[in-house]
N, CA, C and O atoms as a MOPAC input file, in Angstrom:
PM7 MOZYME 1SCF
protein

 N     84.14200 1   182.47400 1    66.70900 1
 C     84.03500 1   181.02800 1    66.62000 1
 C     83.19400 1   180.51000 1    67.78200 1
 O     83.48300 1   180.79400 1    68.94400 1
 N     82.16200 1   179.75700 1    67.46200 1
 C     81.28300 1   179.22000 1    68.49600 1
 C     81.97800 1   178.07400 1    69.22300 1
 O     82.50500 1   177.15800 1    68.59200 1
 N     81.97600 1   178.13100 1    70.54200 1
 C     82.52700 1   177.05700 1    71.35900 1
 C     81.56800 1   176.73000 1    72.48700 1
 O     80.93100 1   177.61400 1    73.06200 1
 N     81.47700 1   175.45500 1    72.78900 1
 C     80.61600 1   174.97600 1    73.85900 1
 C     81.41700 1   174.03300 1    74.74300 1
 O     82.13200 1   173.16400 1    74.24400 1
 N     81.29900 1   174.20400 1    76.05400 1
 C     82.00900 1   173.34400 1    76.99900 1
 C     81.02100 1   172.86200 1    78.05500 1
 O     80.46300 1   173.65800 1    78.81000 1
 N     80.81500 1   171.54400 1    78.09500 1
 C     79.93600 1   170.95800 1    79.09800 1
 C     80.71500 1   170.61100 1    80.36200 1
 O     81.91000 1   170.32000 1    80.31000 1
 N     80.02200 1   170.64600 1    81.49300 1
 C     80.61900 1   170.24100 1    82.76600 1
 C     79.50900 1   169.79300 1    83.70700 1
 O     78.32600 1   170.01300 1    83.45000 1
 N     79.92000 1   169.15600 1    84.80500 1
 C     78.95000 1   168.75800 1    85.82100 1
 C     78.59700 1   167.29400 1    85.83700 1
 O     77.83600 1   166.85300 1    86.69900 1
 N     79.13000 1   166.52500 1    84.90400 1
 C     78.84100 1   165.10500 1    84.89600 1
 C     79.52400 1   164.39000 1    86.03700 1
 O     80.34800 1   164.96500 1    86.74800 1
 N     79.16800 1   163.11000 1    86.20700 1
 C     79.79100 1   162.33000 1    87.26500 1
 C     79.02000 1   161.06100 1    87.53500 1
 O     78.14200 1   160.66800 1    86.76600 1
 N     79.36800 1   160.41900 1    88.65700 1
 C     78.72100 1   159.17700 1    89.08500 1
 C     77.70600 1   159.51100 1    90.17600 1
 O     78.02800 1   160.19500 1    91.14700 1
 N     76.49100 1   159.02600 1    90.00600 1
 C     75.43000 1   159.31900 1    90.96100 1
 C     74.58000 1   158.06700 1    91.13600 1
 O     74.36700 1   157.34500 1    90.16200 1
 N     74.08900 1   157.78200 1    92.33400 1
 C     73.24100 1   156.60200 1    92.53100 1
 C     71.84800 1   156.82200 1    91.95600 1
 O     71.42100 1   157.96400 1    91.78500 1
 N     71.14100 1   155.74800 1    91.65800 1
 C     69.75000 1   155.89300 1    91.18600 1
 C     68.93000 1   156.72500 1    92.16200 1
 O     69.03400 1   156.57200 1    93.37900 1
 N     68.11100 1   157.61000 1    91.59700 1
 C     67.33200 1   158.51900 1    92.41500 1
 C     68.03800 1   159.81800 1    92.73300 1
 O     67.43100 1   160.73600 1    93.28400 1
 N     69.30700 1   159.90800 1    92.39600 1
 C     70.07200 1   161.10900 1    92.68000 1
 C     69.86400 1   162.21300 1    91.66100 1
 O     69.06100 1   162.09500 1    90.73600 1
 N     70.61700 1   163.29600 1    91.85900 1
 C     70.48800 1   164.47200 1    91.00300 1
 C     71.85000 1   164.96700 1    90.54600 1
 O     72.86200 1   164.78000 1    91.22200 1
 N     71.85000 1   165.59600 1    89.39600 1
 C     73.03100 1   166.27300 1    88.86600 1
 C     72.57000 1   167.49100 1    88.09500 1
 O     71.46400 1   167.51500 1    87.55700 1
 N     73.42100 1   168.50100 1    88.04400 1
 C     73.15900 1   169.65400 1    87.19300 1
 C     74.31000 1   169.80400 1    86.21000 1
 O     75.46000 1   169.99000 1    86.60900 1
 N     73.99800 1   169.72100 1    84.93900 1
 C     74.98900 1   169.92300 1    83.89300 1
 C     74.99100 1   171.38200 1    83.46900 1
 O     73.95500 1   172.04700 1    83.46300 1
 N     76.16900 1   171.86300 1    83.11700 1
 C     76.31300 1   173.22700 1    82.62300 1
 C     76.90300 1   173.20000 1    81.22400 1
 O     77.69000 1   172.31900 1    80.87900 1
 N     76.51100 1   174.17800 1    80.43000 1
 C     77.05000 1   174.35200 1    79.07900 1
 C     77.48700 1   175.80200 1    78.96700 1
 O     76.65800 1   176.71000 1    78.91200 1
 N     78.79900 1   176.00900 1    78.93500 1
 C     79.34700 1   177.36000 1    78.79600 1
 C     79.56400 1   177.64400 1    77.32800 1
 O     80.27400 1   176.91200 1    76.63900 1
 N     78.94400 1   178.72100 1    76.84900 1
 C     78.99300 1   179.04600 1    75.42800 1
 C     79.79700 1   180.31500 1    75.18500 1
 O     79.80400 1   181.22500 1    76.01400 1
 N     80.46300 1   180.37100 1    74.06000 1
 C     81.19700 1   181.56700 1    73.67200 1
 C     81.20200 1   181.69000 1    72.16400 1
 O     80.93600 1   180.72600 1    71.44500 1
 N     81.51300 1   182.90100 1    71.69000 1
 C     81.60900 1   183.11300 1    70.25600 1
 C     80.32100 1   183.58300 1    69.60300 1
 O     80.26300 1   183.72200 1    68.38100 1
 N     79.28700 1   183.82800 1    70.40000 1
 C     78.05700 1   184.35500 1    69.82300 1
 C     77.28600 1   185.11100 1    70.89400 1
 O     77.51300 1   184.92600 1    72.09000 1
 N     76.38100 1   185.95700 1    70.45300 1
 C     75.54000 1   186.70300 1    71.38000 1
 C     74.62300 1   185.74300 1    72.12100 1
 O     73.99200 1   184.87500 1    71.51800 1
 N     74.56000 1   185.90900 1    73.41500 1
 C     73.91500 1   184.92900 1    74.28600 1
 C     72.51100 1   184.53300 1    73.84400 1
 O     72.19000 1   183.34500 1    73.84900 1
 N     71.68200 1   185.46800 1    73.46900 1
 C     70.29000 1   185.14900 1    73.16000 1
 C     70.04100 1   184.97200 1    71.66100 1
 O     68.90500 1   185.10200 1    71.20300 1
 N     71.08800 1   184.67900 1    70.89900 1
 C     70.93800 1   184.56400 1    69.45000 1
 C     70.42000 1   183.20100 1    69.00700 1
 O     69.76300 1   183.10000 1    67.97000 1
 N     70.70300 1   182.16000 1    69.77100 1
 C     70.44000 1   180.80900 1    69.27500 1
 C     69.72400 1   179.93000 1    70.29500 1
 O     69.92800 1   180.05400 1    71.50300 1
 N     68.88800 1   179.04700 1    69.78200 1
 C     68.33600 1   177.97800 1    70.60200 1
 C     69.44200 1   176.96900 1    70.90100 1
 O     70.33900 1   176.76500 1    70.08300 1
 N     69.37600 1   176.35500 1    72.04400 1
 C     70.39300 1   175.38600 1    72.46900 1
 C     69.71200 1   174.09800 1    72.89200 1
 O     68.66200 1   174.12000 1    73.53400 1
 N     70.31100 1   172.98900 1    72.53200 1
 C     69.76400 1   171.68500 1    72.86100 1
 C     70.71800 1   170.84400 1    73.68200 1
 O     71.93000 1   171.05600 1    73.67900 1
 N     70.13700 1   169.87900 1    74.38900 1
 C     70.91700 1   168.86100 1    75.09900 1
 C     70.61100 1   167.51000 1    74.45100 1
 O     69.45700 1   167.18100 1    74.17800 1
 N     71.65700 1   166.75000 1    74.21700 1
 C     71.54300 1   165.42400 1    73.63800 1
 C     72.35500 1   164.45300 1    74.49200 1
 O     73.18400 1   164.87100 1    75.30100 1
 N     72.11400 1   163.17000 1    74.30900 1
 C     72.90500 1   162.17100 1    75.01000 1
 C     73.13400 1   160.95900 1    74.12100 1
 O     72.36300 1   160.67200 1    73.20600 1
 N     74.22200 1   160.26000 1    74.42300 1
 C     74.55300 1   159.05400 1    73.67200 1
 C     75.04500 1   157.99900 1    74.64100 1
 O     76.08600 1   158.15600 1    75.28000 1
 N     74.28200 1   156.92200 1    74.74000 1
 C     74.64900 1   155.79600 1    75.58500 1
 C     75.52700 1   154.83900 1    74.79000 1
 O     75.49000 1   154.85100 1    73.56000 1
 N     76.31800 1   154.00900 1    75.47400 1
 C     77.18200 1   153.05500 1    74.76800 1
 C     76.39000 1   152.18200 1    73.80800 1
 O     75.38500 1   151.57800 1    74.18300 1
 N     76.85300 1   152.12500 1    72.56600 1
 C     76.21700 1   151.27800 1    71.57500 1
 C     74.92800 1   151.81400 1    70.99400 1
 O     74.25700 1   151.11900 1    70.23100 1
 N     74.56700 1   153.04400 1    71.34200 1
 C     73.31400 1   153.61400 1    70.85300 1
 C     73.58000 1   154.93000 1    70.12400 1
 O     74.66100 1   155.50900 1    70.23700 1
 N     72.59100 1   155.38600 1    69.38700 1
 C     72.70100 1   156.64500 1    68.67700 1
 C     72.49400 1   157.83500 1    69.59300 1
 O     72.03900 1   157.68800 1    70.72700 1
 N     72.83100 1   159.01200 1    69.09600 1
 C     72.65800 1   160.23100 1    69.89600 1
 C     71.19400 1   160.64600 1    69.85200 1
 O     70.60600 1   160.75700 1    68.77600 1
 N     70.61100 1   160.87200 1    71.01300 1
 C     69.19600 1   161.21200 1    71.08800 1
 C     68.99000 1   162.55900 1    71.76600 1
 O     69.77700 1   162.96800 1    72.61900 1
 N     67.92000 1   163.24000 1    71.37400 1
 C     67.58900 1   164.51000 1    71.97400 1
 C     67.02200 1   164.34000 1    73.36500 1
 O     66.23300 1   163.43100 1    73.61900 1
 N     67.42600 1   165.21500 1    74.25900 1
 C     66.94800 1   165.19100 1    75.63600 1
 C     66.03200 1   166.38900 1    75.90700 1
 O     64.92500 1   166.24800 1    76.42600 1
 N     66.53400 1   167.57200 1    75.53500 1
 C     65.78500 1   168.78300 1    75.81500 1
 C     66.34100 1   169.90800 1    74.96700 1
 O     67.45700 1   169.81400 1    74.45600 1
 N     65.56700 1   170.97300 1    74.81600 1
 C     66.08300 1   172.17100 1    74.16000 1
 C     65.39300 1   173.39000 1    74.76300 1
 O     64.35300 1   173.28600 1    75.41300 1
 N     66.01100 1   174.55300 1    74.52500 1
 C     65.48200 1   175.79500 1    75.07100 1
 C     65.62200 1   176.88000 1    74.01000 1
 O     66.63000 1   176.94600 1    73.30800 1
 N     64.60900 1   177.72500 1    73.90100 1
 C     64.61700 1   178.76400 1    72.88000 1
 C     65.58800 1   179.88000 1    73.23700 1
 O     66.18700 1   179.87800 1    74.31300 1
 N     65.73400 1   180.82700 1    72.32800 1
 C     66.75000 1   181.87400 1    72.46100 1
 C     66.67400 1   182.64000 1    73.77600 1
 O     67.69700 1   182.88700 1    74.41500 1
 N     65.49500 1   183.00400 1    74.16800 1
 C     65.36000 1   183.78300 1    75.40800 1
 C     65.08400 1   182.89700 1    76.61500 1
 O     65.13700 1   183.35100 1    77.75800 1
 N     64.78900 1   181.63100 1    76.34800 1
 C     64.39500 1   180.72900 1    77.42600 1
 C     62.89400 1   180.64200 1    77.61300 1
 O     62.41500 1   179.97500 1    78.53000 1
 N     62.15200 1   181.31100 1    76.74900 1
 C     60.69900 1   181.34900 1    76.89000 1
 C     60.04400 1   180.00900 1    76.58900 1
 O     58.96700 1   179.71800 1    77.11000 1
 N     60.66900 1   179.19900 1    75.76500 1
 C     60.08900 1   177.91400 1    75.37000 1
 C     61.09000 1   176.79800 1    75.57400 1
 O     62.29200 1   176.98200 1    75.38400 1
 N     60.57900 1   175.62700 1    75.96800 1
 C     61.41800 1   174.45300 1    76.17600 1
 C     60.71000 1   173.22100 1    75.62000 1
 O     59.48900 1   173.20500 1    75.46700 1
 N     61.49300 1   172.20100 1    75.32400 1
 C     60.96200 1   170.90500 1    74.91500 1
 C     61.72400 1   169.81200 1    75.64800 1
 O     62.89300 1   169.97900 1    75.99500 1
 N     61.04200 1   168.68000 1    75.88100 1
 C     61.68300 1   167.55900 1    76.56100 1
 C     61.30400 1   166.25100 1    75.86200 1
 O     60.19500 1   166.09900 1    75.35000 1
 N     62.24600 1   165.32100 1    75.85300 1
 C     61.93300 1   163.97000 1    75.41500 1
 C     60.99500 1   163.33600 1    76.43800 1
 O     61.05500 1   163.64500 1    77.62800 1
 N     60.13500 1   162.45100 1    75.96200 1
 C     59.17800 1   161.81400 1    76.87200 1
 C     59.88200 1   161.08500 1    78.02200 1
 O     59.36800 1   161.02500 1    79.13900 1
 N     61.04500 1   160.54200 1    77.73700 1
 C     61.76300 1   159.75200 1    78.73700 1
 C     62.26800 1   160.57300 1    79.91400 1
 O     62.59400 1   160.01200 1    80.96000 1
 N     62.33900 1   161.89900 1    79.76200 1
 C     62.87500 1   162.73400 1    80.84400 1
 C     61.86700 1   163.75500 1    81.36900 1
 O     62.16400 1   164.48000 1    82.31800 1
 N     60.69400 1   163.82000 1    80.77000 1
 C     59.69300 1   164.78900 1    81.21300 1
 C     59.35500 1   164.58300 1    82.68200 1
 O     59.14500 1   163.45800 1    83.13400 1
 N     59.30500 1   165.68500 1    83.41500 1
 C     59.00300 1   165.63500 1    84.83400 1
 C     60.21000 1   165.37100 1    85.70300 1
 O     60.12900 1   165.50700 1    86.92400 1
 N     61.33700 1   164.99500 1    85.10100 1
 C     62.56400 1   164.72600 1    85.87500 1
 C     63.68000 1   165.71600 1    85.55100 1
 O     64.47700 1   166.05600 1    86.42600 1
 N     63.74600 1   166.17700 1    84.31700 1
 C     64.81300 1   167.08600 1    83.88900 1
 C     64.23200 1   168.48100 1    83.66300 1
 O     63.07900 1   168.63100 1    83.26000 1
 N     65.05000 1   169.49100 1    83.93000 1
 C     64.64400 1   170.87500 1    83.69900 1
 C     65.78500 1   171.62700 1    83.02400 1
 O     66.90500 1   171.65200 1    83.53400 1
 N     65.50300 1   172.23400 1    81.88300 1
 C     66.49900 1   173.01600 1    81.17000 1
 C     66.26500 1   174.50000 1    81.45900 1
 O     65.12600 1   174.95100 1    81.57500 1
 N     67.35400 1   175.24200 1    81.57300 1
 C     67.26500 1   176.67900 1    81.80100 1
 C     68.48600 1   177.33900 1    81.18800 1
 O     69.45700 1   176.67100 1    80.83300 1
 N     68.42600 1   178.66000 1    81.06800 1
 C     69.58600 1   179.37600 1    80.54400 1
 C     69.72100 1   180.71500 1    81.24800 1
 O     68.73900 1   181.30800 1    81.69400 1
 N     70.96700 1   181.17700 1    81.33700 1
 C     71.28400 1   182.48500 1    81.89200 1
 C     72.06100 1   183.22500 1    80.82200 1
 O     73.27300 1   183.04700 1    80.69800 1
 N     71.37800 1   184.05000 1    80.04800 1
 C     72.03400 1   184.72000 1    78.93400 1
 C     73.05700 1   185.75300 1    79.40600 1
 O     73.96800 1   186.10600 1    78.65800 1
 N     72.91600 1   186.22900 1    80.61300 1
 C     73.90600 1   187.16600 1    81.14900 1
 C     75.25400 1   186.47200 1    81.33600 1
 O     76.30900 1   187.10100 1    81.25000 1
 N     75.19700 1   185.16000 1    81.59300 1
 C     76.42400 1   184.37700 1    81.77400 1
 C     76.74200 1   183.53500 1    80.54500 1
 O     77.74400 1   182.82100 1    80.52900 1
 N     75.89800 1   183.61000 1    79.51300 1
 C     76.08300 1   182.80500 1    78.31000 1
 C     76.17600 1   181.32300 1    78.66500 1
 O     77.07900 1   180.61800 1    78.21300 1
 N     75.23300 1   180.86900 1    79.47600 1
 C     75.26300 1   179.49000 1    79.95800 1
 C     73.87700 1   178.85900 1    79.90100 1
 O     72.85600 1   179.53300 1    80.03900 1
 N     73.87500 1   177.55300 1    79.69400 1
 C     72.64500 1   176.76200 1    79.69800 1
 C     72.84100 1   175.62200 1    80.68400 1
 O     73.94000 1   175.08200 1    80.81100 1
 N     71.77600 1   175.26200 1    81.37500 1
 C     71.87200 1   174.24200 1    82.42000 1
 C     70.84400 1   173.13500 1    82.17700 1
 O     69.79800 1   173.35500 1    81.56700 1
 N     71.17000 1   171.95600 1    82.66600 1
 C     70.23300 1   170.83900 1    82.64600 1
 C     70.20900 1   170.24000 1    84.04400 1
 O     71.14000 1   169.54800 1    84.45500 1
 N     69.13100 1   170.51700 1    84.76800 1
 C     68.93600 1   169.94900 1    86.08900 1
 C     68.29700 1   168.57600 1    85.92900 1
 O     67.21800 1   168.45000 1    85.35000 1
 N     68.96500 1   167.54700 1    86.44500 1
 C     68.49200 1   166.17700 1    86.27800 1
 C     68.20100 1   165.58400 1    87.65100 1
 O     69.09900 1   165.43200 1    88.47900 1
 N     66.94400 1   165.25500 1    87.87800 1
 C     66.50000 1   164.67300 1    89.14300 1
 C     65.96400 1   163.26200 1    88.91900 1
 O     65.68700 1   162.85700 1    87.79100 1
 N     65.82800 1   162.53500 1    90.00500 1
 C     65.29600 1   161.16100 1    89.94000 1
 C     65.99100 1   160.35000 1    88.85300 1
 O     65.34200 1   159.67900 1    88.05000 1
 N     67.29900 1   160.41900 1    88.84100 1
 C     68.06900 1   159.76100 1    87.78100 1
 C     67.91900 1   158.24700 1    87.83000 1
 O     67.80200 1   157.64300 1    88.89600 1
 N     67.92700 1   157.65300 1    86.63800 1
 C     67.77700 1   156.21000 1    86.47400 1
 C     69.01900 1   155.64700 1    85.78400 1
 O     69.72600 1   156.38500 1    85.09800 1
 N     69.29200 1   154.35800 1    85.95500 1
 C     70.44900 1   153.77200 1    85.25600 1
 C     70.39000 1   153.99700 1    83.74000 1
 O     71.43100 1   154.14300 1    83.09900 1
 N     69.21100 1   154.02500 1    83.17700 1
 C     69.09300 1   154.23000 1    81.73100 1
 C     69.39700 1   155.65600 1    81.29500 1
 O     69.43000 1   155.94100 1    80.09800 1
 N     69.61800 1   156.54900 1    82.24200 1
 C     70.06600 1   157.90900 1    81.90500 1
 C     71.58400 1   157.96600 1    81.70000 1
 O     72.11900 1   159.00000 1    81.29900 1
 N     72.26400 1   156.87300 1    81.97000 1
 C     73.71800 1   156.81900 1    81.78600 1
 C     74.07600 1   157.05900 1    80.32500 1
 O     73.60000 1   156.35600 1    79.43300 1
 N     74.91400 1   158.05000 1    80.09500 1
 C     75.28600 1   158.42800 1    78.72800 1
 C     76.28700 1   159.57300 1    78.78600 1
 O     76.53400 1   160.15400 1    79.84300 1
 N     76.85400 1   159.88200 1    77.63200 1
 C     77.59800 1   161.13100 1    77.47800 1
 C     76.58400 1   162.18500 1    77.03900 1
 O     75.83000 1   161.98200 1    76.08800 1
 N     76.58100 1   163.30600 1    77.74300 1
 C     75.63000 1   164.37200 1    77.46600 1
 C     76.32500 1   165.52300 1    76.73700 1
 O     77.41300 1   165.95300 1    77.12000 1
 N     75.67800 1   166.00800 1    75.68400 1
 C     76.22200 1   167.06400 1    74.84200 1
 C     75.25800 1   168.24800 1    74.78400 1
 O     74.04000 1   168.06600 1    74.79300 1
 N     75.80800 1   169.46100 1    74.72400 1
 C     74.98600 1   170.61000 1    74.37300 1
 C     75.36200 1   171.03400 1    72.94700 1
 O     76.47400 1   170.79300 1    72.47900 1
 N     74.41300 1   171.66100 1    72.28700 1
 C     74.61600 1   172.02300 1    70.88900 1
 C     73.81900 1   173.28400 1    70.55900 1
 O     72.83000 1   173.60200 1    71.21900 1
 N     74.26400 1   173.98400 1    69.54000 1
 C     73.66300 1   175.26100 1    69.13200 1
 C     72.98400 1   175.11000 1    67.78000 1
 O     73.57900 1   174.61200 1    66.82600 1
 N     71.72500 1   175.54700 1    67.70900 1
 C     70.97800 1   175.52800 1    66.45200 1
 C     71.08700 1   176.91200 1    65.80800 1
 O     70.14200 1   177.70000 1    65.84000 1
 N     72.24800 1   177.19100 1    65.22900 1
 C     72.51900 1   178.54900 1    64.75500 1
 C     71.66700 1   178.91400 1    63.54400 1
 O     70.93000 1   179.89900 1    63.59900 1
 N     71.74200 1   178.15900 1    62.46200 1
 C     70.99900 1   178.50500 1    61.25300 1
 C     69.50300 1   178.41600 1    61.48100 1
 O     68.74500 1   179.25500 1    60.99400 1
 N     69.07400 1   177.40400 1    62.21800 1
 C     67.64700 1   177.25900 1    62.53500 1
 C     67.15000 1   178.48700 1    63.28600 1
 O     66.07000 1   178.99900 1    62.99300 1
 N     67.92100 1   178.95600 1    64.24100 1
 C     67.51200 1   180.08800 1    65.07100 1
 C     67.36100 1   181.35900 1    64.25600 1
 O     66.51100 1   182.19700 1    64.55500 1
 N     68.18700 1   181.50300 1    63.22300 1
 C     68.10300 1   182.70600 1    62.38800 1
 C     66.80700 1   182.74100 1    61.57800 1
 O     66.38300 1   183.80200 1    61.12000 1
 N     66.18500 1   181.57900 1    61.40600 1
 C     64.98300 1   181.48900 1    60.57100 1
 C     63.70200 1   181.30100 1    61.37100 1
 O     62.61900 1   181.22100 1    60.79100 1
 N     63.80900 1   181.22900 1    62.70100 1
 C     62.63000 1   180.96000 1    63.51400 1
 C     62.52200 1   181.94200 1    64.67800 1
 O     63.50600 1   182.55100 1    65.09700 1
 N     61.31400 1   182.07300 1    65.17900 1
 C     61.07400 1   182.98800 1    66.29100 1
 C     61.48100 1   182.33000 1    67.60100 1
 O     61.99800 1   181.21400 1    67.63300 1
 N     61.23000 1   183.05800 1    68.67200 1
 C     61.61800 1   182.58600 1    70.00200 1
 C     60.54200 1   181.72800 1    70.65800 1
 O     60.61300 1   181.45400 1    71.85600 1
 N     59.55000 1   181.30400 1    69.88400 1
 C     58.41900 1   180.60100 1    70.49100 1
 C     58.63000 1   179.10300 1    70.62900 1
 O     57.79400 1   178.40100 1    71.19800 1
 N     59.75900 1   178.61000 1    70.10300 1
 C     60.00600 1   177.18200 1    70.20200 1
 C     61.49700 1   176.91200 1    70.03900 1
 O     62.29000 1   177.83400 1    69.85100 1
 N     61.86800 1   175.63300 1    70.11300 1
 C     63.23300 1   175.21600 1    69.83700 1
 C     63.15800 1   173.87300 1    69.12800 1
 O     62.18500 1   173.14000 1    69.30700 1
 N     64.15200 1   173.53600 1    68.33600 1
 C     64.07200 1   172.32000 1    67.53200 1
 C     64.53600 1   171.07500 1    68.29300 1
 O     65.64800 1   171.06300 1    68.82100 1
 N     63.71700 1   170.04400 1    68.35700 1
 C     64.17100 1   168.80200 1    68.99500 1
 C     65.04100 1   167.93400 1    68.09600 1
 O     65.68700 1   167.00400 1    68.57700 1
 N     65.06700 1   168.23000 1    66.77000 1
 C     65.76000 1   167.35700 1    65.83000 1
 C     67.26600 1   167.58900 1    65.84100 1
 O     67.73400 1   168.72700 1    65.86400 1
 N     67.99300 1   166.51800 1    65.82500 1
 C     69.44800 1   166.60600 1    65.86000 1
 C     70.00100 1   167.38200 1    64.67200 1
 O     70.97500 1   168.11900 1    64.81900 1
 N     69.39100 1   167.22600 1    63.49200 1
 C     69.96700 1   167.83300 1    62.29200 1
 C     69.89300 1   169.35800 1    62.31400 1
 O     70.52400 1   170.01400 1    61.48600 1
 N     69.13000 1   169.93200 1    63.24800 1
 C     69.06000 1   171.39300 1    63.34600 1
 C     70.26300 1   172.00000 1    64.04400 1
 O     70.44800 1   173.21700 1    64.01500 1
 N     71.07800 1   171.17200 1    64.66800 1
 C     72.18700 1   171.66400 1    65.48900 1
 C     73.49700 1   171.57900 1    64.74500 1
 O     73.82800 1   170.54900 1    64.15900 1
 N     74.24400 1   172.67200 1    64.77100 1
 C     75.46000 1   172.78700 1    63.97300 1
 C     76.72100 1   172.66400 1    64.82000 1
 O     77.66500 1   171.96900 1    64.44400 1
 N     76.73000 1   173.34200 1    65.96100 1
 C     77.92500 1   173.34500 1    66.81200 1
 C     77.67200 1   172.49100 1    68.04000 1
 O     76.59900 1   172.54100 1    68.64200 1
 N     78.69100 1   171.69300 1    68.40800 1
 C     78.56400 1   170.73900 1    69.49700 1
 C     79.72500 1   170.86300 1    70.46900 1
 O     80.84700 1   171.19400 1    70.08400 1
 N     79.43300 1   170.58900 1    71.74200 1
 C     80.49300 1   170.49200 1    72.72500 1
 C     81.11000 1   169.10400 1    72.70200 1
 O     80.72200 1   168.25100 1    71.90400 1
 N     82.08700 1   168.88500 1    73.59600 1
 C     82.80300 1   167.61300 1    73.65800 1
 C     82.08000 1   166.56900 1    74.50400 1
 O     82.39000 1   165.38100 1    74.41900 1
 N     81.12400 1   167.00100 1    75.31400 1
 C     80.35000 1   166.06500 1    76.10500 1
 C     80.86900 1   165.88600 1    77.51700 1
 O     82.04100 1   166.12800 1    77.80100 1
 N     79.97000 1   165.45600 1    78.40100 1
 C     80.32500 1   165.13600 1    79.78100 1
 C     79.62300 1   163.83600 1    80.16600 1
 O     78.44600 1   163.64200 1    79.86600 1
 N     80.35500 1   162.95700 1    80.83000 1
 C     79.84500 1   161.62800 1    81.15600 1
 C     78.95200 1   161.68300 1    82.39100 1
 O     79.31500 1   162.26200 1    83.41500 1
 N     77.78100 1   161.06900 1    82.27200 1
 C     76.88900 1   160.88300 1    83.40700 1
 C     76.68200 1   159.38400 1    83.59300 1
 O     76.25500 1   158.68900 1    82.67000 1
 N     76.98500 1   158.89400 1    84.78400 1
 C     76.82300 1   157.47100 1    85.09300 1
 C     75.91200 1   157.34100 1    86.30400 1
 O     76.19000 1   157.89500 1    87.36800 1
 N     74.82600 1   156.60600 1    86.13100 1
 C     73.87700 1   156.38700 1    87.21100 1
 C     73.97500 1   154.92200 1    87.62900 1
 O     73.55200 1   154.02200 1    86.90300 1
 N     74.53300 1   154.70800 1    88.79400 1
 C     74.79300 1   153.34300 1    89.23700 1
 C     74.94600 1   153.32100 1    90.74700 1
 O     75.41500 1   154.28300 1    91.35600 1
 N     74.53800 1   152.19900 1    91.34300 1
 C     74.73000 1   152.03400 1    92.77700 1
 C     76.04200 1   151.33300 1    93.07000 1
 O     76.37400 1   151.10700 1    94.23400 1

């Protein structure tokens, strides 16, 4: 059974940094692409970043390019989201998710930014950027 647990959220002032972690279990570490999404109060869930099965390829939303960095450690079955230069508009609940079926049909050269490609989701971790 695939399980995902996010951690590392918290309250940080504008310009600060946080690193989110996604601990995965129930599947072989390098089997699936993994994505990060966020949902702010009153808004829909949006894609933030994703990383391919081996970590060779990544994608970022325009709003976070140059500030966020996604990485994975398949030996630990974990994915990370390093967030720098945080802004108040980054405030949201952040989720990691697994693109299991998509990964079975695609190579390691990319990862899907679309929400509908992701099947398994974690419970989320709150990130609040405020002074």
